[in-house]
N, C-alpha and C positions, 0 to 999 in steps of 0.2 A: 504494500500500500504506500503510495507516495504521500508527501507531506500535506498537500492540498486535500487529497482524499480523506486523510485522517482528520484534518481540521473541519472539513465540510460535513463529515459523517458522524463525528463524535456527538453523543447525546448523554444527558444525565440518566443513568441507569439506577433503578431502585429495586429491581427484581433479579435475583441471581439463582443459578443452578447450584447444587451442592458440590459439583465437581471441584476438587482441589486445584489450586493454581500450582503447577510445578515450580520447585525452587529456582530452576534456571530461568523460567519465564519471569518470576518475581524479580530476580536479580537484573534481568534486562530492563524491566520497568524502572527499577531503582537507579540503575546506571544512567538512564535517560534523565531522571530527575537530578542526579549528581552533576550532570554536564551542563545544567542551566547556568546562565550568567548570574553574577551577584555583584553588589556594590563593591568596587575595588577588590574583587575576588575574595571577599571575606568569608564566603561560604558558611553563612550562619544557620542554614537549614539543617535540621536533624529529623530523623524518621524513627518512629516506634511501630514495629510490625506486630499486629495482634491477631492471633489465630484462636486463642482460648475462648470458648463460648461464654464462660462466666465473665471474663473481662470485657468481651464485646457487649454483653448485656449491660454491664455497668456503664460503659461508654454511651450506649443508646439511651440509658436513663438520664444522661446529662442534657439531652435535648428536650425541647418543649413537647408537651403532650400533643399528639396529632401531627407531629413532623413526620412526613412520609419516609424520610431518610432513616428514622430510628429502626424500622423493621429491616431495612437494608443493612444497617450496621450489625444487627443481630444475626442475620442469615448469610451474608456474604462470607466466603471462606477466609478472606483476609480483610483486615481493616488497617489502613495506614494512617497514622496520626503524624501530621507534619508539625514540627516544633521549631522554635528559633532560639538561638543564643542571643540574649539582649546585649545592647551596647557595642555591637560590631558593625552592623550594616548602617551606613550613613554617618559614620564617625571617622574623624581624622585626628590622630594623636589624642584620643580620649574625649574629644568634643564633637558635638553635632556639627556636621559640615554644612548643613542647610537649615532653613527655618522649618523644614518638615520633620526634623528629629530622626528617630530611629526608623530605618527603612526596612525592617525585618518583614513587614507584611508584603511589601513589594517583592522582595527576594523569594519568600516562601511561595507567593502566588506564581511567579515565573517557574519555579521548580515543579510545583504541582501541576501546572498546565503541561509542562514537558512530560510529566508522569502520565497524565490523562491521555495525551496524544499517543504516547508509546503504547499504553494499554489498548487504545482503540486499534492501533496498527496490528496488535497481536491478537485481536479478537476478544479482548476483555472489556468490561464495562467499569465505569467509575461515576461518582457524583461528588462534586465539591460540597462538603458539609461545613459551613462556617457559622451558621445560625446556632450558636451555643450560648445560652443565656448567662451561664456562669462557668467560664473556661477554667477557673480554679478547681472545679470539681474534676474535670478531665485531667488536669495537672496532678491532682491527688491520686486518682485511679492509677496513673502511670508512674507515680512516685518521681516526678521530675525534680531535678535539683534546683537550688536557687539560681536565678539568672537564666533559666530556660522556661519558656512558656509554650503551651499548645496553641496552634493557630487554626488548623482545620483538620478534618478527618475525611477520608474517602474509603468507602467499601470498594473492594476489588474482587472481581470474579467474572465468570462467564454469564452473560445475560440470559435470563429465562424467558424474556419477552422483548419485543421490539419497542423501542422508545421513539416517540415522535418529537421533533424539535419544535419549539415555539417559533412564530414568525419573527423575522429579523427586520429591523428598520432599513429603509433604503439608504444607500450611500449619500444621496442628496439631503437626507435629514440629519446626518451626523458629521459630514465633512464640510469644513469651511476653508476658505482660501485667504491668506494674509491676515485676516482679523475674524474674530468670532462672529458668526452670523452672516458672513459674506460668502455667497455661493458663486 
């Protein structure tokens, strides 16, 4: 599958088969995430791989009731929790380099999109799960050390149903030239 095909065909998958993800396939997906660019190559993203059903259930319980991703977290063969080491991305000699502060969300987002596209290319499904009302609960479940925070989770596995993508805005609605609002 070429890059454009992976981008255009990737969907948020919330229903998975029980088929295990082979370790070598998981490694390929993680390798794609590892290759993502980061601020000044600080590589602040960390990954916790969860296969234990009890731990997956505890992670699902960290989501709001009614969140359709909760069942996906419980049932997918693998859950990947993307974490970040704080105070690295967006910093130069210990100080924030821009008025945006810590860039860890940006770096984790790039890495997780690499992961999602690699998964798509390998016939796997993912969904970005970032609506976590109290991420400290996830941090506690995973026993994250001080200075490391969870950012998002994604179930990973072979889809059991086809997902349809939502409509996308036309380029003319989102692209401006020279100044905002100028078409």
